[in-house]
Rosetta silent file (secondary structure, phi, psi, omega in degrees, C-alpha in Angstrom):
SEQUENCE: MEMHNTYKNETRCVLLSIPLIIRLFEYIREKATSDEDLHFMAERIQELGWDGLRLTMNQYSSIIPQEMPRTHSPTYTNYTEATPE
SCORE:     score description
SCORE:     0.000 S_00000001
   1 L     0.000    8.896 -177.757    3.419   39.686   12.131 S_00000001
   2 H   -62.528  -37.395  177.692    5.359   39.986   15.389 S_00000001
   3 H   -66.970  -34.523  177.284    5.845   36.131   15.472 S_00000001
   4 H   -64.996  -42.818  173.753    7.247   36.185   11.973 S_00000001
   5 H   -59.698  -43.168 -177.553    9.849   38.728   13.024 S_00000001
   6 H   -57.412  -45.450 -172.709   10.762   36.682   16.024 S_00000001
   7 H   -97.792    5.531 -173.067   11.524   33.567   14.021 S_00000001
   8 L   -61.536  -38.846 -175.905   12.729   35.301   10.833 S_00000001
   9 L   -96.272    9.652  176.272   16.407   34.661   11.613 S_00000001
  10 L   -65.103  128.228 -177.225   15.903   31.099   12.978 S_00000001
  11 L  -103.760  -19.382 -177.009   18.368   28.889   11.108 S_00000001
  12 L   -89.286  107.283 -179.422   17.451   25.508   12.600 S_00000001
  13 L  -131.870  153.555  172.334   14.557   24.084   10.590 S_00000001
  14 L  -130.375  152.281 -175.900   13.210   20.690    9.745 S_00000001
  15 E  -107.662  115.803 -176.243   11.168   19.495    6.828 S_00000001
  16 E  -112.516  138.275  174.574    8.223   17.207    7.713 S_00000001
  17 L   -78.805  154.660  178.138    5.878   15.553    5.156 S_00000001
  18 H   -59.213  -44.178  177.302    2.162   16.232    5.643 S_00000001
  19 H   -60.333  -35.948  179.713    1.247   12.550    6.421 S_00000001
  20 H   -66.469  -44.378 -179.138    3.976   12.509    9.061 S_00000001
  21 H   -60.835  -40.928  177.380    2.748   15.676   10.647 S_00000001
  22 H   -62.534  -42.899  179.531   -0.837   14.294   10.754 S_00000001
  23 H   -66.397  -40.342  173.457    0.298   11.018   12.293 S_00000001
  24 H   -57.358  -49.083  178.878    2.403   12.896   14.823 S_00000001
  25 H   -62.814  -41.921  174.071   -0.527   15.118   15.809 S_00000001
  26 H   -58.592  -44.649 -178.699   -2.703   11.896   16.101 S_00000001
  27 H   -63.573  -46.899 -178.101   -0.084   10.319   18.442 S_00000001
  28 H   -62.611  -40.365 -177.559    0.077   13.414   20.608 S_00000001
  29 H   -68.258  -43.588 -172.112   -3.771   13.666   20.827 S_00000001
  30 H   -95.478  -29.058 -173.047   -4.375    9.924   21.465 S_00000001
  31 L  -124.150  -22.013  177.547   -1.379    8.427   23.107 S_00000001
  32 L   -62.359  131.753 -174.415    1.043   10.943   24.592 S_00000001
  33 L  -113.408  -13.502 -175.278    0.808   10.784   28.303 S_00000001
  34 L  -151.533  170.102  175.932    3.391   13.306   29.418 S_00000001
  35 H   -69.898  -22.368 -179.475    5.553   16.350   28.431 S_00000001
  36 H   -65.820  -35.269  178.213    8.425   13.824   28.305 S_00000001
  37 H   -59.796  -45.507 -174.526    6.799   12.108   25.245 S_00000001
  38 H   -65.783  -44.107 -179.114    6.659   15.594   23.561 S_00000001
  39 H   -66.231  -39.613  175.808   10.240   16.472   24.456 S_00000001
  40 H   -55.024  -48.111 -175.737   11.428   13.050   23.246 S_00000001
  41 H   -66.099  -43.999  179.144    9.713   13.575   19.933 S_00000001
  42 H   -56.849  -44.648  176.207   11.069   17.112   19.525 S_00000001
  43 H   -59.035  -45.672  179.642   14.633   15.850   20.181 S_00000001
  44 H   -62.013  -44.967  177.500   14.243   12.981   17.711 S_00000001
  45 H   -57.080  -43.516  176.525   12.885   15.242   15.078 S_00000001
  46 H   -65.344  -41.873  176.873   15.823   17.560   15.477 S_00000001
  47 H   -62.985  -46.048 -179.717   18.352   14.725   15.417 S_00000001
  48 H   -70.154  -32.832 -177.831   16.840   13.121   12.405 S_00000001
  49 H   -99.119   10.013 -176.259   16.330   16.260   10.428 S_00000001
  50 L   -56.381  -41.705 -172.300   19.509   17.988   11.445 S_00000001
  51 L   -89.975   15.695  174.817   21.334   17.459    8.185 S_00000001
  52 L    92.075    1.482  175.412   18.414   18.762    6.048 S_00000001
  53 L   -57.712  127.211  177.513   16.820   15.355    5.614 S_00000001
  54 E   -77.034  122.576 -177.220   13.108   15.520    4.747 S_00000001
  55 E   -86.998  131.874 -176.775   11.321   13.481    7.366 S_00000001
  56 L  -130.098 -169.778  177.926    8.539   11.181    6.132 S_00000001
  57 H   -62.832  -17.136  177.726    6.543    8.296    7.474 S_00000001
  58 H   -63.790  -25.339 -179.324    9.702    6.146    7.114 S_00000001
  59 H   -99.862    2.572 -178.919   10.944    7.898   10.290 S_00000001
  60 H   -46.784  -52.635 -175.463    7.691    7.683   12.188 S_00000001
  61 H   -70.745  -22.939  177.904    8.778    4.799   14.388 S_00000001
  62 H   -87.298  -13.347  179.082   12.113    6.529   15.200 S_00000001
  63 H   -96.221  -44.241 -178.982   10.284    9.729   16.402 S_00000001
  64 L   -71.853  148.192  171.469    7.526    8.408   18.613 S_00000001
  65 L   -63.599  136.562  177.837    8.398    7.059   22.080 S_00000001
  66 L   -86.133  141.457  175.610    8.443    3.357   21.996 S_00000001
  67 L   -69.090  132.915  177.416    6.327    1.549   24.640 S_00000001
  68 L   -77.176  133.102  178.452    8.529   -0.300   26.918 S_00000001
  69 L   -59.998  136.158  177.979    7.626   -3.965   27.061 S_00000001
  70 L   -76.824  122.605 -178.217    5.710   -4.685   30.257 S_00000001
  71 L  -117.006  144.744  174.610    7.572   -7.090   32.469 S_00000001
  72 L   -84.451  135.047  178.528    6.128   -8.480   35.609 S_00000001
  73 L   -68.040  147.512  176.320    7.988   -8.003   38.850 S_00000001
  74 L   -60.500  137.943  179.187    9.196  -11.246   40.302 S_00000001
  75 L   -90.337  126.592  178.013    6.793  -12.738   42.683 S_00000001
  76 L  -104.696  129.529 -177.890    8.400  -13.627   45.985 S_00000001
  77 L  -105.430  134.756  174.746    6.864  -16.237   47.992 S_00000001
  78 L   -76.323  109.494 -179.628    7.296  -16.269   51.767 S_00000001
  79 L  -141.319  159.280  171.332    8.456  -19.750   52.492 S_00000001
  80 L  -116.781  144.222 -176.413   10.671  -21.541   54.927 S_00000001
  81 L   -82.014  141.785  175.969   13.067  -24.110   53.918 S_00000001
  82 L   -61.304  132.052 -179.735   12.741  -27.579   55.303 S_00000001
  83 L  -105.244  138.819 -177.270   15.299  -28.317   57.876 S_00000001
  84 L   -64.406  145.003 -179.679   16.772  -31.786   58.121 S_00000001
  85 L   -96.687    0.000    0.000   15.697  -33.687   61.122 S_00000001
């Protein structure tokens, strides 16, 4: 029960629905690629649940890190401009 005593006086808590917890665990297991992903998720959960809001699947897309659209770097062609003769 030592852990219980450690966190007994913790005042910052969030309320997550079971379906949301399961989906977050699935994301962590299958798609999270770094600690940064986990830290981002923890920060978002704190921000969204700060005022006592119960977090549900409605907040899922706000919690998980969004994949950045992949853009291709511009291709530079080595060319010489024609000079007038």
